[in-house]
N, C-alpha and C positions, 0 to 999 in steps of 0.2 A: 501377584495381583496386577490386573490390567485396568486401564482406564479407556474411555471411549476414544481418546486420541490415539491410543495404541492400536485399537481395532481399525481406525481410519487409515493409519499408516500401513497396516498389513494389507488391507483391501486395495490400497493404491499400489503397493509393491512390497512383497515379502523382504526384499533386500533392504528397502528403506526401514522397515520395522526392525530387522536384524541389526543394522548399523546403528539405529537410534538407541537400542538397548545397550550397546557397547560404548556409546558416546557419553563423555562426562557432561553432566547437566550444566548448562550455561545460565548466567543470570538473565532473567526475563525482563525485557523492556517493551511495554506495549506501544504500538504505533499511536494509539489513541490515549489521551490522558483522562483518567477517571479518578478524580480526587474524592468524590462523594461516596458514601456507603450506599451502593445501589440497593442492596437488600433492605436496609433500613427504610429507604424512601419507598420501595415497593410495598413494604409492610404498611406504611402510611396510606398508600393508595388502596390497598385491600382492607384497610381498617382492622388489621390484626393486632390484638392486644395479648391475650394469653396464647402462648405457643411453645412448642419445643424447638430449640435452635441447635442444629447439628454443628459439629466442629471437625476440623481436619483430624484424621486418625481415629474417629469414632468406630467402635465395634458396631456393625450393622444391627446387631441384636438390640442395641440401645434404642435405635429408631423404632424398631418393631414393638418394643415394650412401650415406648412413648405413645404409639398409635392407639394403645388400649385406653389411654387416659385423656389425651389431648385431641382437640378438633382441628388444630392447625399444626402442620409439620413444616418447618422452614429449614432448607438446606439439609434434608435428611439423607443419610448414606445408606445405600442398599447394595447387596452383592449377590452374585450367582455365578458359579463356575469361575471364580477368580475375577470376574468382571465387576468392578465397583463403579457405581454411578452416584451422582449427587442431584437430587430433585429439588429445584428451587422452592416450590410450594405445593403442599398437598392439603386439601380441605375436605373434612368429613361432610358428606351430603347424604344423610340417611344411612343406607347400607353400603354406599360406595364412596370412593375418594375421587374428587375432582383434581385434575392435574393443572398446575399453572407453571408453564415454562417462562423463563425470563430472557428476553432478547434485548441486548444492549445496542439496539439500532432502531431505525425509523420504520422499517417495513419488513416483517418476517416473511421469508420466502421458503420454498420447499427445496432449497439447495444444500441443506445440511441434514438430510433425512437420516444419515447414519447416527447422528446424535439423538434425534427424536425417537427413532425406532429402537435403538439399543437401550435407551433409558426406559422406554415403555416395556420392552421385552423383559428386562430385569425385574421390573415391578410385577409383571404377570407371572414370572417364574417364582416370585415370592408369594404368589397366590393373593395378591392385593386386588380386590374388586375395584375396577376403575369406572368412573362416570364420564364427566365432560372433560374436554381438553381445551385449554385456553393459553394464550401467550400475552404477557405484558410486554409492551414495547414503547419506545418514545414517540411522542406526538411531534412530527416534524414541523408543525405550524405553531408550536408553543414558543412564545417569546418571554424570556425571563424579565420580571419586574425587579423591584428593589430586593425582594426575597424569592427564594426558590419555592415553587409550589409543586409538591408531589402529586396532588390530585390532577393538576393540569399537565404535568410533565409526561405522565403515562397514559396510554390507552390500553384497553383489554380487547382482544379479538379472538374469535374462534375460527378465523379464516387465514390462510396464507395469501400473500399478495403476489401479483404477477409483475412483469418488468415495467408495465405502464403505471404501476402504483395502485391498481384496483384489486379488491378482494376477489380471489379466484377459486381456491380449493379449501374445503373444510378440513381443518387440522386433524380431527379425530378420524375421519374417513380416509384421509391420505395415509396416516400412520398405519391404520389397519390393513390397507392394501399393500403397503411396502414392507411391513415388518416381517422378518424371517427368523428362523431358529439359528442362533449364533453358536450353538454347541460345537459343531464341526469346525467352524472358523477358529474358535478358542482352542480346540484340540490341535489344530494345525499350527497355531501360533506357538503352542508349547513345543511341538516337534521342531519348528524352525529354530527356536532358541537353542536347541541341543546340537545344531550343526556347527561345524568348524568354519564353514563358508557357505555362502549362498550365491549361486551364479547370477550374473547380470544379464538382463535382456533389454535392449534399448527399445523403448516404446514412445509413442507420441506424448503420453502423460509424464514422461521424464522431464519434458520442457514445457508442457502445456500450462498456460497462465503464468506460473512461477517455476523457474527451473529448480529442480530438486537440489537441495544443498549438498547432496552427496554425488552429484553428477560427475564431477572431476575425479572423485574417488573410484567410481564405477568404470569410468572411461578415461583413464589418465592419458591415453595416447592422443586424444583429441586436442590436448593443449599444445601438442607438437605439430599439428597439421599446418601446411602452408597457408599463408594469408588468403590465397585465392582458391582454397579447397572447396569442392562442391558442398561440403558440410556446412559452409558459412552462408549458403543460399537462404535468404529470409523467406518466411511464410511458405515454405515448400513442403508439400505432403510426400514428395517422392525422393528427397535428397539422399536418404539412407539407402533407398532401393537403388538409385543410380550409383552410389558409392560401392555398394556390394556388387554391382555389375561392372565395376572397373572404371567408372568415370571419376577421375581424381580432381580435375580442375573445373572452375566455373565456365571457362571458355568452351569446354567440351560437353556442356549440359545438353541433354536430349530434348529437343524442342517440344516433343509430345508430352514431356513430363515436367514442364514448367508452367506455372500459372499465368505468367506473362505480365506481372505488375511492373510499374516503372522502376521500382527499387531493384527488382530482379534483373531487368534490362540493364540498369546502370552497373550492377555487379558483374554481369557477363561481359559487358563492353569494357569495363576496367581491366578485367582479366585479359582480354584480347589486345588491349592498348598499352600493355606494359605496367599496369597497376593503378592508373588514374583515368577516370572518365569525367568529363565536364560538358554539360549541355550549355554551351556558351550563350546561345540566344536566350534561354530561360534564365540563366544566372544574371545576364546583363539587364534583362527586363526587370528582375527583382531588385537589382542594385539601384536602378534609376529612380525607384520610389523612395529611396532613403535620402533624407535631407540633413545637412549639418546645422548645428552640432549634434552629434549622435550620443544619446544617453543610454548606456547599458545598465539594466536594472535587474536585481535579483532579490527576492524576499526569502526569509526563513520564517516559518510559522508553526504554531502548536495547534493540534486538533483536540477539542474537548468533547467528550461524549455528552456530558451534562453541562449546560451553559453556566459558567462561573460568574458572569458579570451581566449587568442590566443591558437589555437590548439584544442579547445573543440567543440563538436557537440551539437545539441538540445538534451536535456535530459541526457547529460553526468553528471556524479557525480564527486564531488570533495571531496576526503577523507581529513578530517581536523584533525583527531586524531587517534592515535593507542595506545593500551596498550599491553604489552607482559609480561608474567610470564614465566620464564625459570626454569624448574625442572631439576636439575643436578643429576648425578649418585649417589652422596652421600646424596641425599634428600634435599639439600639446594635449596631454592626458591629465585630467583632474579627477581626484577621487574624493567621495564623500560617503558617510555612512551614519547609521543610527542603530542603537541597541538599547532596548528597554526591558523592564520586567513588570510583573503584575499586569494591571489593565492599562497598557501603554498605547492602546489603539489611537486615541485622539492625538497624542503627542507625535506618534509616528506619522500620521496623516499630515499634520501641520508641517513637520520637518521635511517630509517628502515633497510636498508642494513647493516649499521654499527652496529646496536643494536642486530641483530639476529645472533646467532652462525653459523659458516660456515658448521657445521655438525649437524646431528640429525634431528628428525621429527618436522614439524610444525603441530599444531592442531588448528582448529577453529570449532565453532559450526555452522552448516549449511554452511560449507566451499564451497560446490558446488554452492550454491545460492548466496553467498556474497563474502567472502574473496578471493576465487580463481578468481572470475570475476574481482574484483578490481585489483588484481595483473596483469592480462592480459591487462586491460585497461591502467594501468600505464606503462607497458612495451611498449604498442603501442604509448603512448604519449611521452615517454622518451627513444628512441631507444638506447641511450648511456648506459642505465642501463637495457636493455631488458634481457641480459644474466643472470644478477644477480637476477632479478625479476622472470624470468621463472624457475630458479633453486629453488627459494622458492616455486613456484607453484608446481613443481614436487615432492617436499618433503612434501607437505601438505596433511593431512588426516582430515576427517570429524568426529567430536565427536558425531554428531547426528546420525551417521550410525547405531550403535547398537540399537538405539531406533526406528528409522524409519523403520528398517528391522524386528522388532519384536524379536530381539536377547535378549533384556532385557525389562521386563515390571513389574512395581510395581503398584498395584491398586491405590496407592495414587496419581498417575499421572492423574487419572480420564479421560483418553482418550487423554491427551495432553502430549507432550514431549519437551516443550520449556525448555531452560536452567533455567529460573526462576522457572518453575514448579518443575523441578527435584531438584533444589537447596532448594526449600521450605521444603522438608522433610529430608534434610541432618541433622544429629544430631550434636548438639553443634556448629552450624554455624550461624553467622549473615547473613542476606539476604538483598534483594533489598528494603524491606520495611523500612529499616533504612536510606535510602538515600533520598536526596532532589529531585533527578531525578529518575523516576521509569521505564521509557521505552525509546527506541531509539529515537522516534520522539520528546519526551520531551527534549532530549539532543540536537537535531537539532534546536528546537525552542530557546533553551538557547544560542546555538552558534550563531544564527542569531543576537541576541542582542549584543553579543560580537563582531561579525564581522562587524556589522553596526556602532559600537562605539556609542551606544545610551547613552546619558549623564545620564539618570535616573538610570542606572544599575551599579553595582559594578563589574568591570571586574575581580578582584581577586576572588571575591566570586563565580562568574560563572565558572572561571577556576577550582576552587576547587571542585565544584559540578560535572563538566564534568570529571575531573580526577577520582573522586570517583566512578562515574557510570561506566566508561569504564574499570577501573581497576577491578571493581567487576565482570565484565563479564569474564575476563581472570582468576581471582582468582577462580570464580565459576567453570570454566573448570578444574582447578587443583583438586578441591574438588570432582567433579563428576568423573574425571578420576581415582583418588585414590579409590573412592567407587567401580568402576567397577573392579579394581585390587583386592579389598578386597573380591568381590564376588567369584573370582576364588580361592583365598587363602582359603576361607571357604570350598570349594569343595575339596581342596587338603588335608585338615586336617581330 
């Protein structure tokens, strides 16, 4: 039996599908927290009372039998040619059935047409006459009051949205245009699973958006490539082509086959200069804007699909922890932190304002994409502290700037400039590998255990792990900042 996720894997890459079928299933932890029963809330929105409710493992015939008696089918299972789908809502409308998809997001787009089309195809193959197509989705403007309102939380649309957030394409018409017969695809999937091995072919989609989790399995030799290999060239359409043509090193990149970004320039120059490139003028200009004392700040936060507390919107985040390291003029380093549970937003804000010095520069890594956004969100939610929080916002600078702009590049970065990567080659420093938590989402998963007060876990141990991880982020910023300062000192000597 196949699910739509299997079809999507196969269409992306047969090898991905083949490997996934041989992989032991791992525990699933969602990036987004969804504590509420979405289906129950959606039933309230649709004012469904009498209905058939499907469950995992149902024989599809059970759903077909229920359709003879009931006007509403909720989470019905259907199957054709081993492809099983779950349809969120079907409603009898005369001689046809209206389809209601459930999108747990703010604006449904036409970027998951494999799901919509495959679901519809299975219904059609079961000879179910279909009427209108609609999608239930969250209203991004809904602000929760004391109680959650299902009527206000959801919107119902017959249109897909474009990137600007405007209705653009009719759902039914789009599905009809893009739907195709999947029988050949399903037959091919059967044949692929019979094979002892599937050959790998490197394609752009191997690393597009998110690198395939099997990338190292398919191309193990790439882990052994030199630090300045042409394969580390960022945002390059032709790096594999150059590699196949015998170009091994960044310094030998073919000018006609590079896009010419500042990051690429920094990489190529680092290769030519023995491993390190520093644009001293640019770095010095950036450094001059920084005032003492310097406060290095890092937040950890949870993302909620459905707002759990008053004043929150769908997909709002809740910062639950921060760490700060304060670098004083005399070189002394001071550390402060906060970790809360439940609705700890207000207490976190008050502690943050109290802990950060009233003068000097704030620094975060990827501040523009994270910490500065969090400060603006908190200022909107707690207007009584808006002035204080926006003062922090205006004093904040982004430590990733010198790396993102190609001001500094060390070939040991191998095309990446995350804080963990840079920290990994700092001399005489312990790193993230010594921690029990190794990445941000691991911290979120651990906090969920703490926040939900699960009996089987030790809250003190989780607090210790969360504290160690978050404080490592701000400590690492201190180390990287001092390294950048040392690069300028070397040029002065």
